[in-house]
N, C-alpha and C positions, 0 to 999 in steps of 0.2 A: 591925239588923245589915246592914252593907254587903255587896255580893256579893264584894268582895275578902276580907272577913273570913271569909265562908263558905268560899271557896276555900282560904284559909289553914288553916282547921280540917279541911277535907277532906284536904289534903296531909298534915297531921299524923296523920290517922287511917289512911292507907293505907301507911305505912311509908316506906321509903327512896326510893320512885320519884321524888318531887319534889325530893329532896335530891341527886340525881346531878348531876355537872357536865356541862353540855352543850356547853361550848367545848372542842374537842380541839386540843391543841398539836401542831404538826407537827415538833417538834424530834427526834422519834424514834417508831418504831412499836412499841417494846418497852414498852408501857404496861401498867399493872395493869388489872384488870377494872373497877375503880371509875372509871378515867379514860377508858377507851375507850367513851364513851357514843355511842349511835347511835339511829336511828329504831326499832330493835328492842330498846331497853332493857327493854321490857315482857316480854321472854322470860324474865327471871330473877325476875319478880315473882310473888307468891302468887296463887292463883286469885281471880277477882273475887267479892266478897262479894255475895250475893243478898239477904240480910236485914240490916237495920241501921237506925240512926236516920236515915241519909241516904236510904235507899230509899223512905221514906214522905214525902219532901218533896213538897208540892203541885206538880202538873205546871206550872201557870202560873208559879210562882216559879222552878222548876227551869229552865224555858225561858228566863226572863229572865236568870237567872244565867249560863247557858252562852252565851247569845247575846251578852251584854255582854262576857263574857270573850273570846269569839271575835273580837269587834270590836276589843278593846283590845290583846290580845296578838298582834301581827302578825308578829313576828320571833322567831327563836331567839336566846338560850335561854329567853326568857320564855314562848314558846309551849309549853313543857313543861307548863304549867298546864292547857292544853286537853287534852293527852294524859292528865294525871292524872285529869281529870273522867271520861274514858271508862273508867277502870279502877276506879271506885268501886263500881258495881253495875249490874245489868241495865238498870234504868230510866234511869240516867244514860247508859249506852252507847247505848241506843235514841235518846235525845234528842240525843246527839252525832251520830248518823247522820243525823238530820233537819236539824241546824243547820250542821255543818261540811261544806263542799262540797269537791269534789276540786280539784286544782290547775288543771284546765282552766277552771274558773269563778273560783275565788278567787286562783289563782296562788301558793298556799302549799303547802309540803310539811309535813304534820302527822303522819300515821300511816304505818307501814311500807308499807301498800298504795299510798300515794301514789307510790312509786318505780316502780310498774308502771301508773300511770294517765297519760294524755296530759298534756303541759304546758299552760301557759296559751295561750289564743288571742291575747290582747292582751299583748304583751311576751314576755319570755323568762325562764327560770330561769338565773341566773348561778352557775356552779360552777367548781371548779378541781380538777386532778388532780395529785397528788404522786407522783413516780416514785422508787422505791428500787431502784437497779441491783444492789446487793449481794444483796438478797433476791428480786429479780425480782418485786416486788410493786407494785401501783398502788392508790392510795386516792383516792376521790372525795369531795369536801367541798362543802357549800353555802356560798357566799360570805356572810359576815356584814357585810362592809363593801365599799365601792366600790373600795378599793385593790387593785391587781393582785398585788403581792407581800406577802402577809399570812402571819402565823404561826399563825393560828387559824381554825377553820371548823367547821361542823356536819358530822360524819362521816355519809356516806350509804352508800357501797358500797366494796368492795375486790375486787381481782383478783390472782391469782398465775399467772405464766407457767411452763409446763412444756413443755420441748422433747422431742419424741418422734422416733422414727426417720424417719417420713415426714410429720410434721405438728407443729404447735405448738398447745397448748391454753391458754386463759385461764379459770381457774375463778373465777366471780363469786360473792361472798358478801356477806351483810349484817353479818358479823362482821369487825372490824378485825384480829383476831389469828388466829382459826381459819379458814383459807381452804382448804377441802377439800370433796370431794363427799360425804364421810361426815358432814359437819357438818349440823346441823339448820338452819343459816342459809344453806345453799347454795341459790341461786335460778336458776342457769343457767351457761352456758359459751360460749366462742367457740373455734372450731377452724379452723385454716388448712391449706392444702395445703403441699407441700414447698417451693414457690417463694415462698410468702407472697403470692400474687396472688389467691387465692380463699378466702373465709371463710364459715362457716355459724354463725349465732347460734341457740343452743338455749335453750329455756325449760323450767322444770319444770311450767308450766301450758300446756294446749293453747290455740291461738288460737280465735277465734270459730268457730262451727259451720259457717258458710258457706265458710270457707277450706279448700281442699283440702290434706289432710295428705300429705306424701310417704310412700311405702311404707316400712314398717319394714325396716331393714337389719340389719347385724351387731349382735347384742346386746352392749351394753357390760358392764363389770364390775358385779356386784351389790354393793350396799353396804347397811349397816345404820345405824340411828340409835337413840339412846337414847330418843327420843320416837317411839313406834310407834303407828301408826293403821292397822289392817287395812282400813279403808274407803276411804282415799284414797291410792293409790299414787303415788309420784313418777315422772314420766316425763321424757323428753328430747325435746322437740318442736321441730322446725325452724320458726323464725318469720321468719328473714331470711337473705338471701344478699348478700354483699359481694364485689365483684370489682374488681380494678385492672387496667387495660389494660397489656399488655406494652409496655415502653419501654426496650429495651436501649441502654445507654450514654447514656440521656437525650436521644436525638435528636428525640423528639416533644414536648419541653417538660416541664412539671410533671406530676405524677401525675394520672391520670384514673380516677375511681372511680364505680361504680354500686351502689346498694343496692336490692334487691327486698324490700319489707316484706310478707311473706305474711300477717301478722296485721293489716295496715291496708289497707282498700280505697281505691282512688283516689277514690271518691265522698266520702271523709271531708273532702276539701278543698273540696267544693261548698258552696254556701250551704245552711245547715241540716244539713250532713253531720256524722256522728258516727263515732267509732271503736267498733265493736260489741264485745261480749264483755268489757267492762271488769270487773275484779274489784270486789266490793262494798267499800264504805268500811270497814265493820266487820262481819265475819261474826258470826252469832249465837252461835257456840260459845265463842270466847275471842279476846282480842287476840293471844295467842301464835300462833295459826294464821291471822292476818289477811293474811299476805303470801306464804306458800309452801305447797306441798303437802307433807304429812307423808310420810315414807318408810316402807316395810316391806320385808321380806326379798326378795320377788320384784318388783323394780322394773321398770316398763315403759320401754322405750327405743325411740323412733321415730327414732333416728339412722340413719346410713347410712355406707357406705364412701365415702371421699373420693377422687374422681378427677375430672380435668378433663372427661372425656366425660360423666360422670353429672351434673356440675354444669351443663354446657351444656344437657342435656336438661331439667333442672328449670327453668332459666331460661326456655327457650322455652315450656315448658308453662305457666308462670306468666303469660307475656305473651300467648300465642296460644290457649291451650286454653279460656279462658273467653269465651264469645260475648257474655255480658252485660258490656258495657264498664264499667259502674259497679262491678261486683264484682271487677274486675281488681286485683291488688295494687298498692300505691303504689310507684313507682320514684323513687328519689332520685339525683341526679347532682351532682358537684361543680361549683360555679360557676367558669367558666374565668377565670383571672387575666389581666390585661393587662400588656403589656410596657412598662416605664418606661424611656424613652430616656436620661434623665439619670442615673438610678440603675443602669441596665443590669441590671435584674432584673425578675422577675415580681411583680406587686403585686395585693393584694386589700384592700378597705376593711373592716377589722375594727372600725372606730369606737372605736379606742383600747383594745380588749380584747386585742390581740396586739402584742407589742413586739419580738420576736426573729424574724428570718427563719429559716425551717426548711422542709424538704421535707414535713414532717408537717402543716403548716398547711392547713386546707381550710374551705370553706363548702359546705353542701348545700342544694339547692333541688329542687323537684319537677320530674321529667322527664315531662311530660304527652305521652302518645302521641297522634298525630293520628288522629282518627276522623271518622265522618260527622257533619257539622254542627259540627265543631270550629272554633274561631277561627283565622283566617288571620293572617299577619303584619300585614296592614292592620287586623285586628280582634284586638287582643291579648286574651289570656285574663284570667280574673279575677285581681285583685291577690293573692289567697291563694296562687296558684300561683307567684308571683314572690318570695314572702317567703323569707328565709333560715331554714330549719328547724333547722339545726344548724351551729354553727361551733366550730372547735377550733384552738388555736394556742399557741405557746410564748411564755412571758413571762420565763423565767429558767432556770437550771440545774435540770433535773428538775422544773420547774413549768410547768403548761399550764392554760389556761382552756378551759372547755366550757360553751357557752350553747345551750340547746335550748328548743323551743317545741312547741306542738301541730302535728302529731298524735303526735310521738314521746314516749316516756316516758323517765325518767332511766335505767332499766335498758337500754333500746334504744340511747339516745344513748351511754352509757358503753361498750357493746359495740362500737359503730361506731368510737369513738375508739380503743379498744384495738387495732383492726386497723391503725391508722396507726403504732403503735409497732413492729409486727412488721417484721423485716428482709425486704426485697423484692429478691430477686436479679435479677429481670428487669424491674424497673420504674424503675430509676434508675442 
């Protein structure tokens, strides 16, 4: 029996998981549950069977089956077969943990947890964002073809904008329809100040232990979930700050932005550097909990009041408080565009991935702070520091491309791009 026949039998034995459609049409977002497939489609599946005919498959044969399947099914929607294997039983899931690597190594988004793991070091993950102005929603998709204006893609994340009295919030979810903090698919949010010049990215999972957490501030509203776990509370952890320089009437040129990534140390860009505290590929309990923290009635919130003064204090503490330079948070800045005399506009080289001029377009590179022994202008820094880590731009009406790479994750890149959509009263 060939390994494809084995996989076909496995798919038939675990129900509707492998029969879901994984190409999402963008003609509208009012889709039924069967069509809104995403990386978290496993949430609605029955518990993983621990005993069965497939659980007793010899380890050598099982390893060969999953390894060959991992090598052959490189892109979605065929990659759903790899996800199906991890849902068969415990032994299959453990084998998938050993064989299937994270996007940093293999460059593929496979399981829900991949959305919070760093992107590939070689190359980038090409995505696009579809904006729906009527519903104030944004949907992130994985590109399935090199074409810029496409009508299908692999759904990854969604966000909904909510305007408050003194701020704007973007709720980020793994569900294309149910975008709320009370949903079990809620994974984080983005909050801005009144002017839209300063943003804070919150995650439901804390950053690595070496990163200093901001002091807890005002407790946010408590919320409940149908899926209750009294052992793992859902929190709201500050993992990044995004700031746009004031530019009244546009006298200082295009937008200028800085991102302080509290969850990513600057040493991650050094040779052999890594992003600490990455979530496991597949936790031992279930695939359902592989991407988010479960919620319970008394949720922990490490958020804070939003004010310009407090934001400045946090930024200075992040840059100056840590004497060990290697553990300082990574700071990203937008790559300055050049003025084109013939076109009479500011230009950036997006290598064909952006086709429409917009004030929202940007490219982010590492902003390395000078330190003792740091390279001088005559001695340029490592090539890793000059690479474009995230680029975002417009390709059509309500269509934008988003390409990210190591050390950012899809969730972090999506949150940064959402900040560009927000109205900035004092920046343009």
